[in-house]
All heavy atoms as TSV, in Angstrom:
chain	resi	resn	atom	element	x	y	z
A	1	MET	N	N	17.619	21.104	17.697
A	1	MET	CA	C	17.541	21.219	16.255
A	1	MET	C	C	16.071	21.419	15.883
A	1	MET	O	O	15.196	20.765	16.424
A	1	MET	CB	C	18.100	19.951	15.609
A	1	MET	CG	C	18.298	20.059	14.127
A	1	MET	SD	S	18.955	18.585	13.322
A	1	MET	CE	C	20.577	18.466	14.011
A	2	SER	N	N	15.816	22.299	14.963
A	2	SER	CA	C	14.437	22.566	14.561
A	2	SER	C	C	13.870	21.366	13.799
A	2	SER	O	O	14.602	20.508	13.300
A	2	SER	CB	C	14.380	23.811	13.686
A	2	SER	OG	O	14.895	23.535	12.395
A	3	GLU	N	N	12.563	21.347	13.702
A	3	GLU	CA	C	11.892	20.270	12.975
A	3	GLU	C	C	12.345	20.236	11.515
A	3	GLU	O	O	12.542	19.162	10.938
A	3	GLU	CB	C	10.381	20.452	13.067
A	3	GLU	CG	C	9.608	19.313	12.452
A	3	GLU	CD	C	8.112	19.449	12.655
A	3	GLU	OE1	O	7.677	20.196	13.543
A	3	GLU	OE2	O	7.383	18.782	11.897
A	4	PHE	N	N	12.523	21.413	10.910
A	4	PHE	CA	C	12.998	21.491	9.523
A	4	PHE	C	C	14.363	20.823	9.379
A	4	PHE	O	O	14.571	19.995	8.481
A	4	PHE	CB	C	13.074	22.953	9.069
A	4	PHE	CG	C	13.777	23.125	7.743
A	4	PHE	CD1	C	13.151	22.788	6.557
A	4	PHE	CD2	C	15.072	23.621	7.695
A	4	PHE	CE1	C	13.803	22.937	5.341
A	4	PHE	CE2	C	15.722	23.779	6.482
A	4	PHE	CZ	C	15.088	23.438	5.306
A	5	LEU	N	N	15.304	21.172	10.260
A	5	LEU	CA	C	16.650	20.601	10.177
A	5	LEU	C	C	16.631	19.105	10.430
A	5	LEU	O	O	17.318	18.340	9.742
A	5	LEU	CB	C	17.583	21.287	11.171
A	5	LEU	CG	C	17.956	22.727	10.854
A	5	LEU	CD1	C	18.839	23.301	11.953
A	5	LEU	CD2	C	18.646	22.824	9.517
A	6	THR	N	N	15.855	18.681	11.394
A	6	THR	CA	C	15.758	17.249	11.696
A	6	THR	C	C	15.235	16.492	10.487
A	6	THR	O	O	15.801	15.470	10.083
A	6	THR	CB	C	14.849	17.015	12.907
A	6	THR	OG1	O	15.386	17.695	14.034
A	6	THR	CG2	C	14.719	15.532	13.221
A	7	THR	N	N	14.161	17.000	9.892
A	7	THR	CA	C	13.572	16.343	8.728
A	7	THR	C	C	14.543	16.327	7.554
A	7	THR	O	O	14.699	15.304	6.875
A	7	THR	CB	C	12.259	17.048	8.324
A	7	THR	OG1	O	11.355	16.988	9.428
A	7	THR	CG2	C	11.623	16.398	7.111
A	8	LEU	N	N	15.215	17.431	7.318
A	8	LEU	CA	C	16.183	17.516	6.227
A	8	LEU	C	C	17.304	16.501	6.420
A	8	LEU	O	O	17.642	15.740	5.501
A	8	LEU	CB	C	16.755	18.925	6.127
A	8	LEU	CG	C	17.758	19.186	5.009
A	8	LEU	CD1	C	17.123	18.951	3.637
A	8	LEU	CD2	C	18.289	20.601	5.108
A	9	HIS	N	N	17.858	16.448	7.602
A	9	HIS	CA	C	18.945	15.507	7.873
A	9	HIS	C	C	18.472	14.059	7.747
A	9	HIS	O	O	19.188	13.217	7.187
A	9	HIS	CB	C	19.541	15.751	9.256
A	9	HIS	CG	C	20.447	16.935	9.306
A	9	HIS	ND1	N	21.703	16.935	8.748
A	9	HIS	CD2	C	20.266	18.179	9.825
A	9	HIS	CE1	C	22.266	18.120	8.931
A	9	HIS	NE2	N	21.418	18.888	9.583
A	10	LEU	N	N	17.280	13.763	8.235
A	10	LEU	CA	C	16.763	12.399	8.120
A	10	LEU	C	C	16.515	12.013	6.661
A	10	LEU	O	O	16.803	10.879	6.260
A	10	LEU	CB	C	15.478	12.239	8.927
A	10	LEU	CG	C	15.662	12.199	10.434
A	10	LEU	CD1	C	14.302	12.210	11.131
A	10	LEU	CD2	C	16.471	10.985	10.856
A	11	ARG	N	N	16.008	12.943	5.878
A	11	ARG	CA	C	15.774	12.646	4.458
A	11	ARG	C	C	17.080	12.420	3.712
A	11	ARG	O	O	17.175	11.524	2.860
A	11	ARG	CB	C	14.966	13.763	3.807
A	11	ARG	CG	C	13.493	13.738	4.247
A	11	ARG	CD	C	12.654	14.725	3.522
A	11	ARG	NE	N	12.641	14.438	2.078
A	11	ARG	CZ	C	12.193	15.294	1.175
A	11	ARG	NH1	N	11.738	16.473	1.540
A	11	ARG	NH2	N	12.218	14.981	-0.100
A	12	ILE	N	N	18.090	13.200	4.022
A	12	ILE	CA	C	19.400	13.000	3.392
A	12	ILE	C	C	19.970	11.646	3.803
A	12	ILE	O	O	20.470	10.887	2.967
A	12	ILE	CB	C	20.370	14.146	3.740
A	12	ILE	CG1	C	19.908	15.444	3.088
A	12	ILE	CG2	C	21.802	13.804	3.304
A	12	ILE	CD1	C	20.646	16.679	3.562
A	13	TYR	N	N	19.884	11.342	5.072
A	13	TYR	CA	C	20.386	10.058	5.582
A	13	TYR	C	C	19.658	8.897	4.896
A	13	TYR	O	O	20.294	7.959	4.408
A	13	TYR	CB	C	20.189	10.006	7.094
A	13	TYR	CG	C	20.613	8.709	7.705
A	13	TYR	CD1	C	21.959	8.423	7.920
A	13	TYR	CD2	C	19.669	7.760	8.073
A	13	TYR	CE1	C	22.352	7.217	8.488
A	13	TYR	CE2	C	20.056	6.563	8.636
A	13	TYR	CZ	C	21.396	6.291	8.847
A	13	TYR	OH	O	21.770	5.101	9.400
A	14	ASP	N	N	18.323	8.959	4.838
A	14	ASP	CA	C	17.542	7.890	4.214
A	14	ASP	C	C	17.871	7.750	2.725
A	14	ASP	O	O	18.007	6.630	2.223
A	14	ASP	CB	C	16.050	8.144	4.390
A	14	ASP	CG	C	15.577	7.963	5.819
A	14	ASP	OD1	O	16.312	7.346	6.633
A	14	ASP	OD2	O	14.472	8.444	6.137
A	15	ALA	N	N	17.981	8.871	2.031
A	15	ALA	CA	C	18.280	8.823	0.599
A	15	ALA	C	C	19.677	8.264	0.349
A	15	ALA	O	O	19.895	7.503	-0.604
A	15	ALA	CB	C	18.147	10.215	-0.019
A	16	THR	N	N	20.627	8.608	1.208
A	16	THR	CA	C	21.988	8.094	1.074
A	16	THR	C	C	22.023	6.585	1.301
A	16	THR	O	O	22.669	5.851	0.547
A	16	THR	CB	C	22.937	8.805	2.059
A	16	THR	OG1	O	22.877	10.210	1.807
A	16	THR	CG2	C	24.364	8.329	1.898
A	17	ARG	N	N	21.314	6.138	2.314
A	17	ARG	CA	C	21.254	4.686	2.566
A	17	ARG	C	C	20.589	3.951	1.411
A	17	ARG	O	O	21.041	2.876	0.989
A	17	ARG	CB	C	20.517	4.408	3.866
A	17	ARG	CG	C	21.357	4.802	5.074
A	17	ARG	CD	C	20.798	4.289	6.340
A	17	ARG	NE	N	20.661	2.834	6.206
A	17	ARG	CZ	C	20.116	2.057	7.121
A	17	ARG	NH1	N	19.662	2.561	8.226
A	17	ARG	NH2	N	20.018	0.764	6.948
A	18	ALA	N	N	19.498	4.519	0.879
A	18	ALA	CA	C	18.806	3.894	-0.247
A	18	ALA	C	C	19.708	3.845	-1.477
A	18	ALA	O	O	19.707	2.847	-2.219
A	18	ALA	CB	C	17.517	4.653	-0.561
A	19	LEU	N	N	20.490	4.893	-1.691
A	19	LEU	CA	C	21.433	4.910	-2.804
A	19	LEU	C	C	22.477	3.810	-2.642
A	19	LEU	O	O	22.784	3.092	-3.596
A	19	LEU	CB	C	22.112	6.277	-2.909
A	19	LEU	CG	C	23.214	6.420	-3.953
A	19	LEU	CD1	C	22.680	6.179	-5.356
A	19	LEU	CD2	C	23.846	7.796	-3.859
A	20	ARG	N	N	22.999	3.667	-1.453
A	20	ARG	CA	C	24.012	2.632	-1.216
A	20	ARG	C	C	23.436	1.230	-1.410
A	20	ARG	O	O	24.088	0.358	-1.997
A	20	ARG	CB	C	24.596	2.788	0.177
A	20	ARG	CG	C	25.460	4.055	0.285
A	20	ARG	CD	C	25.864	4.382	1.671
A	20	ARG	NE	N	26.809	3.420	2.191
A	20	ARG	CZ	C	27.216	3.401	3.442
A	20	ARG	NH1	N	26.776	4.299	4.293
A	20	ARG	NH2	N	28.089	2.501	3.853
A	21	ARG	N	N	22.185	1.013	-0.959
A	21	ARG	CA	C	21.547	-0.300	-1.156
A	21	ARG	C	C	21.319	-0.572	-2.638
A	21	ARG	O	O	21.563	-1.684	-3.118
A	21	ARG	CB	C	20.227	-0.372	-0.390
A	21	ARG	CG	C	20.384	-0.530	1.100
A	21	ARG	CD	C	19.071	-0.888	1.786
A	21	ARG	NE	N	18.009	0.063	1.491
A	21	ARG	CZ	C	17.721	1.131	2.214
A	21	ARG	NH1	N	18.428	1.402	3.302
A	21	ARG	NH2	N	16.728	1.915	1.870
A	22	ALA	N	N	20.848	0.434	-3.374
A	22	ALA	CA	C	20.614	0.271	-4.811
A	22	ALA	C	C	21.921	0.003	-5.544
A	22	ALA	O	O	21.970	-0.836	-6.454
A	22	ALA	CB	C	19.923	1.513	-5.373
A	23	HIS	N	N	22.962	0.694	-5.138
A	23	HIS	CA	C	24.277	0.485	-5.756
A	23	HIS	C	C	24.754	-0.942	-5.512
A	23	HIS	O	O	25.262	-1.601	-6.426
A	23	HIS	CB	C	25.268	1.501	-5.188
A	23	HIS	CG	C	26.601	1.458	-5.860
A	23	HIS	ND1	N	27.576	0.542	-5.523
A	23	HIS	CD2	C	27.122	2.217	-6.856
A	23	HIS	CE1	C	28.635	0.733	-6.280
A	23	HIS	NE2	N	28.381	1.747	-7.101
A	24	ALA	N	N	24.557	-1.440	-4.304
A	24	ALA	CA	C	24.974	-2.807	-3.973
A	24	ALA	C	C	24.197	-3.842	-4.788
A	24	ALA	O	O	24.734	-4.894	-5.135
A	24	ALA	CB	C	24.781	-3.063	-2.479
A	25	ARG	N	N	22.938	-3.532	-5.115
A	25	ARG	CA	C	22.112	-4.442	-5.924
A	25	ARG	C	C	22.375	-4.273	-7.419
A	25	ARG	O	O	21.901	-5.075	-8.220
A	25	ARG	CB	C	20.625	-4.164	-5.686
A	25	ARG	CG	C	20.085	-4.589	-4.365
A	25	ARG	CD	C	18.558	-4.511	-4.338
A	25	ARG	NE	N	18.006	-3.293	-4.901
A	25	ARG	CZ	C	17.700	-2.197	-4.217
A	25	ARG	NH1	N	17.900	-2.159	-2.925
A	25	ARG	NH2	N	17.178	-1.140	-4.819
A	26	GLY	N	N	23.057	-3.197	-7.784
A	26	GLY	CA	C	23.299	-2.930	-9.198
A	26	GLY	C	C	22.089	-2.335	-9.893
A	26	GLY	O	O	21.953	-2.456	-11.111
A	27	ASP	N	N	21.215	-1.687	-9.150
A	27	ASP	CA	C	19.993	-1.101	-9.692
A	27	ASP	C	C	20.255	0.342	-10.125
A	27	ASP	O	O	20.102	1.285	-9.347
A	27	ASP	CB	C	18.886	-1.161	-8.634
A	27	ASP	CG	C	17.520	-0.836	-9.195
A	27	ASP	OD1	O	17.431	-0.149	-10.235
A	27	ASP	OD2	O	16.530	-1.276	-8.579
A	28	ALA	N	N	20.641	0.503	-11.382
A	28	ALA	CA	C	21.037	1.817	-11.901
A	28	ALA	C	C	19.884	2.812	-11.888
A	28	ALA	O	O	20.091	4.004	-11.616
A	28	ALA	CB	C	21.585	1.679	-13.314
A	29	GLU	N	N	18.670	2.360	-12.163
A	29	GLU	CA	C	17.524	3.265	-12.202
A	29	GLU	C	C	17.248	3.872	-10.823
A	29	GLU	O	O	17.036	5.080	-10.694
A	29	GLU	CB	C	16.291	2.524	-12.701
A	29	GLU	CG	C	15.107	3.422	-12.952
A	29	GLU	CD	C	13.950	2.684	-13.602
A	29	GLU	OE1	O	14.198	1.794	-14.432
A	29	GLU	OE2	O	12.804	3.009	-13.264
A	30	VAL	N	N	17.285	3.048	-9.804
A	30	VAL	CA	C	17.064	3.548	-8.441
A	30	VAL	C	C	18.241	4.426	-8.007
A	30	VAL	O	O	18.043	5.434	-7.329
A	30	VAL	CB	C	16.820	2.393	-7.446
A	30	VAL	CG1	C	16.746	2.905	-6.018
A	30	VAL	CG2	C	15.540	1.648	-7.801
A	31	CYS	N	N	19.443	4.077	-8.423
A	31	CYS	CA	C	20.609	4.919	-8.111
A	31	CYS	C	C	20.421	6.325	-8.659
A	31	CYS	O	O	20.678	7.314	-7.957
A	31	CYS	CB	C	21.888	4.312	-8.684
A	31	CYS	SG	S	22.541	2.920	-7.763
A	32	LEU	N	N	19.975	6.433	-9.897
A	32	LEU	CA	C	19.746	7.750	-10.494
A	32	LEU	C	C	18.660	8.520	-9.754
A	32	LEU	O	O	18.796	9.726	-9.513
A	32	LEU	CB	C	19.372	7.603	-11.966
A	32	LEU	CG	C	20.506	7.224	-12.902
A	32	LEU	CD1	C	19.968	6.955	-14.310
A	32	LEU	CD2	C	21.549	8.315	-12.934
A	33	ALA	N	N	17.601	7.829	-9.386
A	33	ALA	CA	C	16.511	8.488	-8.662
A	33	ALA	C	C	16.981	8.985	-7.305
A	33	ALA	O	O	16.676	10.117	-6.901
A	33	ALA	CB	C	15.335	7.535	-8.502
A	34	GLN	N	N	17.722	8.164	-6.590
A	34	GLN	CA	C	18.201	8.551	-5.265
A	34	GLN	C	C	19.240	9.663	-5.360
A	34	GLN	O	O	19.267	10.566	-4.531
A	34	GLN	CB	C	18.772	7.345	-4.516
A	34	GLN	CG	C	17.728	6.348	-4.093
A	34	GLN	CD	C	16.651	6.964	-3.225
A	34	GLN	OE1	O	16.903	7.772	-2.348
A	34	GLN	NE2	N	15.415	6.584	-3.485
A	35	ALA	N	N	20.087	9.608	-6.367
A	35	ALA	CA	C	21.074	10.675	-6.554
A	35	ALA	C	C	20.363	12.002	-6.814
A	35	ALA	O	O	20.775	13.049	-6.305
A	35	ALA	CB	C	22.023	10.334	-7.698
A	36	GLY	N	N	19.295	11.968	-7.591
A	36	GLY	CA	C	18.508	13.169	-7.831
A	36	GLY	C	C	17.861	13.689	-6.557
A	36	GLY	O	O	17.821	14.905	-6.324
A	37	GLU	N	N	17.361	12.789	-5.743
A	37	GLU	CA	C	16.768	13.174	-4.456
A	37	GLU	C	C	17.815	13.846	-3.565
A	37	GLU	O	O	17.550	14.889	-2.962
A	37	GLU	CB	C	16.196	11.936	-3.759
A	37	GLU	CG	C	15.672	12.186	-2.372
A	37	GLU	CD	C	14.341	12.916	-2.316
A	37	GLU	OE1	O	13.704	13.100	-3.365
A	37	GLU	OE2	O	13.930	13.312	-1.216
A	38	ILE	N	N	18.987	13.253	-3.501
A	38	ILE	CA	C	20.060	13.828	-2.684
A	38	ILE	C	C	20.452	15.199	-3.217
A	38	ILE	O	O	20.635	16.146	-2.446
A	38	ILE	CB	C	21.270	12.869	-2.624
A	38	ILE	CG1	C	20.893	11.608	-1.856
A	38	ILE	CG2	C	22.482	13.557	-1.989
A	38	ILE	CD1	C	21.875	10.462	-1.994
A	39	GLU	N	N	20.559	15.326	-4.518
A	39	GLU	CA	C	20.900	16.618	-5.124
A	39	GLU	C	C	19.872	17.680	-4.748
A	39	GLU	O	O	20.233	18.813	-4.397
A	39	GLU	CB	C	20.980	16.468	-6.638
A	39	GLU	CG	C	21.437	17.709	-7.352
A	39	GLU	CD	C	21.564	17.483	-8.854
A	39	GLU	OE1	O	21.853	16.359	-9.281
A	39	GLU	OE2	O	21.358	18.470	-9.582
A	40	ASP	N	N	18.598	17.323	-4.814
A	40	ASP	CA	C	17.537	18.267	-4.441
A	40	ASP	C	C	17.642	18.664	-2.972
A	40	ASP	O	O	17.484	19.833	-2.614
A	40	ASP	CB	C	16.160	17.667	-4.707
A	40	ASP	CG	C	15.844	17.517	-6.185
A	40	ASP	OD1	O	16.547	18.132	-7.024
A	40	ASP	OD2	O	14.894	16.769	-6.504
A	41	LEU	N	N	17.902	17.697	-2.108
A	41	LEU	CA	C	18.004	17.975	-0.677
A	41	LEU	C	C	19.216	18.852	-0.362
A	41	LEU	O	O	19.139	19.745	0.491
A	41	LEU	CB	C	18.068	16.667	0.110
A	41	LEU	CG	C	16.775	15.838	0.081
A	41	LEU	CD1	C	17.034	14.438	0.638
A	41	LEU	CD2	C	15.649	16.531	0.823
A	42	VAL	N	N	20.314	18.616	-1.051
A	42	VAL	CA	C	21.506	19.450	-0.860
A	42	VAL	C	C	21.223	20.880	-1.301
A	42	VAL	O	O	21.633	21.841	-0.642
A	42	VAL	CB	C	22.715	18.844	-1.620
A	42	VAL	CG1	C	23.870	19.824	-1.686
A	42	VAL	CG2	C	23.147	17.542	-0.959
A	43	GLU	N	N	20.484	21.025	-2.388
A	43	GLU	CA	C	20.111	22.367	-2.858
A	43	GLU	C	C	19.222	23.073	-1.830
A	43	GLU	O	O	19.404	24.265	-1.544
A	43	GLU	CB	C	19.394	22.274	-4.196
A	43	GLU	CG	C	19.038	23.623	-4.778
A	43	GLU	CD	C	18.339	23.497	-6.115
A	43	GLU	OE1	O	18.732	22.639	-6.925
A	43	GLU	OE2	O	17.388	24.276	-6.333
A	44	ILE	N	N	18.275	22.353	-1.266
A	44	ILE	CA	C	17.410	22.931	-0.229
A	44	ILE	C	C	18.254	23.366	0.966
A	44	ILE	O	O	18.067	24.463	1.506
A	44	ILE	CB	C	16.323	21.923	0.195
A	44	ILE	CG1	C	15.319	21.724	-0.937
A	44	ILE	CG2	C	15.617	22.378	1.482
A	44	ILE	CD1	C	14.378	20.548	-0.736
A	45	ALA	N	N	19.182	22.506	1.377
A	45	ALA	CA	C	20.049	22.847	2.507
A	45	ALA	C	C	20.851	24.110	2.214
A	45	ALA	O	O	20.949	25.009	3.054
A	45	ALA	CB	C	20.988	21.682	2.813
A	46	ALA	N	N	21.398	24.212	1.011
A	46	ALA	CA	C	22.202	25.378	0.642
A	46	ALA	C	C	21.361	26.651	0.652
A	46	ALA	O	O	21.811	27.694	1.125
A	46	ALA	CB	C	22.824	25.174	-0.738
A	47	ARG	N	N	20.136	26.553	0.152
A	47	ARG	CA	C	19.258	27.731	0.123
A	47	ARG	C	C	18.939	28.240	1.526
A	47	ARG	O	O	18.664	29.413	1.706
A	47	ARG	CB	C	17.950	27.410	-0.593
A	47	ARG	CG	C	18.011	27.697	-2.069
A	47	ARG	CD	C	16.648	27.585	-2.693
A	47	ARG	NE	N	16.478	26.180	-3.077
A	47	ARG	CZ	C	15.344	25.514	-3.055
A	47	ARG	NH1	N	14.243	26.079	-2.661
A	47	ARG	NH2	N	15.300	24.257	-3.419
A	48	HIS	N	N	18.962	27.338	2.497
A	48	HIS	CA	C	18.621	27.714	3.871
A	48	HIS	C	C	19.849	27.857	4.762
A	48	HIS	O	O	19.720	27.978	5.980
A	48	HIS	CB	C	17.652	26.687	4.463
A	48	HIS	CG	C	16.302	26.726	3.808
A	48	HIS	ND1	N	15.339	27.641	4.151
A	48	HIS	CD2	C	15.786	25.996	2.797
A	48	HIS	CE1	C	14.278	27.453	3.387
A	48	HIS	NE2	N	14.519	26.462	2.561
A	49	GLY	N	N	21.024	27.817	4.155
A	49	GLY	CA	C	22.250	28.021	4.915
A	49	GLY	C	C	22.597	26.885	5.856
A	49	GLY	O	O	23.277	27.083	6.852
A	50	VAL	N	N	22.162	25.681	5.539
A	50	VAL	CA	C	22.435	24.517	6.371
A	50	VAL	C	C	23.719	23.853	5.891
A	50	VAL	O	O	23.830	23.467	4.727
A	50	VAL	CB	C	21.263	23.502	6.312
A	50	VAL	CG1	C	21.582	22.261	7.114
A	50	VAL	CG2	C	19.975	24.148	6.785
A	51	ASP	N	N	24.698	23.732	6.789
A	51	ASP	CA	C	25.967	23.081	6.459
A	51	ASP	C	C	25.802	21.578	6.615
A	51	ASP	O	O	25.653	21.080	7.721
A	51	ASP	CB	C	27.074	23.582	7.372
A	51	ASP	CG	C	28.389	22.853	7.149
A	51	ASP	OD1	O	28.594	22.326	6.039
A	51	ASP	OD2	O	29.200	22.814	8.084
A	52	ILE	N	N	25.787	20.866	5.508
A	52	ILE	CA	C	25.648	19.414	5.585
A	52	ILE	C	C	26.956	18.702	5.262
A	52	ILE	O	O	27.067	17.502	5.446
A	52	ILE	CB	C	24.535	18.896	4.662
A	52	ILE	CG1	C	24.815	19.276	3.224
A	52	ILE	CG2	C	23.184	19.397	5.114
A	52	ILE	CD1	C	23.959	18.566	2.232
A	53	ASP	N	N	27.940	19.422	4.791
A	53	ASP	CA	C	29.197	18.804	4.363
A	53	ASP	C	C	29.848	17.995	5.473
A	53	ASP	O	O	30.186	16.833	5.289
A	53	ASP	CB	C	30.160	19.864	3.850
A	53	ASP	CG	C	31.436	19.259	3.311
A	53	ASP	OD1	O	31.345	18.277	2.538
A	53	ASP	OD2	O	32.507	19.740	3.670
A	54	SER	N	N	30.003	18.581	6.624
A	54	SER	CA	C	30.726	17.908	7.699
A	54	SER	C	C	29.975	16.697	8.226
A	54	SER	O	O	30.573	15.692	8.570
A	54	SER	CB	C	31.015	18.887	8.839
A	54	SER	OG	O	29.802	19.405	9.338
A	55	GLY	N	N	28.663	16.761	8.283
A	55	GLY	CA	C	27.883	15.671	8.848
A	55	GLY	C	C	27.753	14.456	7.963
A	55	GLY	O	O	27.468	13.358	8.430
A	56	TYR	N	N	27.961	14.622	6.666
A	56	TYR	CA	C	27.751	13.516	5.734
A	56	TYR	C	C	29.004	13.078	5.005
A	56	TYR	O	O	28.976	12.166	4.211
A	56	TYR	CB	C	26.653	13.885	4.732
A	56	TYR	CG	C	25.329	14.043	5.440
A	56	TYR	CD1	C	24.904	15.286	5.866
A	56	TYR	CD2	C	24.560	12.939	5.748
A	56	TYR	CE1	C	23.720	15.429	6.557
A	56	TYR	CE2	C	23.387	13.069	6.447
A	56	TYR	CZ	C	22.962	14.308	6.856
A	56	TYR	OH	O	21.812	14.439	7.555
A	57	ARG	N	N	30.126	13.706	5.327
A	57	ARG	CA	C	31.383	13.349	4.666
A	57	ARG	C	C	31.689	11.854	4.852
A	57	ARG	O	O	32.066	11.174	3.911
A	57	ARG	CB	C	32.533	14.194	5.195
A	57	ARG	CG	C	33.849	13.942	4.475
A	57	ARG	CD	C	34.952	14.846	5.011
A	57	ARG	NE	N	34.566	16.236	5.045
A	57	ARG	CZ	C	34.745	17.084	4.036
A	57	ARG	NH1	N	35.303	16.663	2.927
A	57	ARG	NH2	N	34.376	18.340	4.148
A	58	SER	N	N	31.473	11.323	6.045
A	58	SER	CA	C	31.792	9.913	6.301
A	58	SER	C	C	30.871	8.993	5.505
A	58	SER	O	O	31.281	7.919	5.058
A	58	SER	CB	C	31.690	9.598	7.791
A	58	SER	OG	O	30.368	9.806	8.253
A	59	LEU	N	N	29.620	9.410	5.276
A	59	LEU	CA	C	28.715	8.590	4.480
A	59	LEU	C	C	29.169	8.542	3.028
A	59	LEU	O	O	29.132	7.499	2.398
A	59	LEU	CB	C	27.293	9.151	4.540
A	59	LEU	CG	C	26.541	8.950	5.837
A	59	LEU	CD1	C	25.206	9.683	5.770
A	59	LEU	CD2	C	26.332	7.492	6.137
A	60	VAL	N	N	29.610	9.669	2.508
A	60	VAL	CA	C	30.065	9.728	1.122
A	60	VAL	C	C	31.334	8.909	0.944
A	60	VAL	O	O	31.473	8.156	-0.003
A	60	VAL	CB	C	30.292	11.196	0.685
A	60	VAL	CG1	C	30.954	11.262	-0.671
A	60	VAL	CG2	C	28.976	11.945	0.680
A	61	GLU	N	N	32.247	9.029	1.882
A	61	GLU	CA	C	33.510	8.295	1.780
A	61	GLU	C	C	33.302	6.791	1.927
A	61	GLU	O	O	34.032	6.006	1.363
A	61	GLU	CB	C	34.484	8.800	2.842
A	61	GLU	CG	C	34.957	10.217	2.548
A	61	GLU	CD	C	35.759	10.839	3.678
A	61	GLU	OE1	O	35.870	10.214	4.748
A	61	GLU	OE2	O	36.259	11.950	3.484
A	62	ALA	N	N	32.260	6.380	2.659
A	62	ALA	CA	C	31.992	4.963	2.867
A	62	ALA	C	C	31.315	4.326	1.666
A	62	ALA	O	O	31.317	3.119	1.518
A	62	ALA	CB	C	31.118	4.766	4.112
A	63	ALA	N	N	30.722	5.159	0.797
A	63	ALA	CA	C	29.968	4.618	-0.346
A	63	ALA	C	C	30.854	4.044	-1.414
A	63	ALA	O	O	31.983	4.179	-1.549
A	63	ALA	CB	C	29.105	5.714	-0.952
């Protein structure tokens, strides 16, 4: 996997985990910030033709 893909996947993973932690704490402000970060990362992935749906489906369903 290229450095770009590795970094993108790690950032999505980290942002998803941070969102789940903020949600568990009830921190709405951090939830909004993390959701925005994830949205931006998904847009970057789409622009570069990176399929992230299959790799993160289990994270979304677990949230």
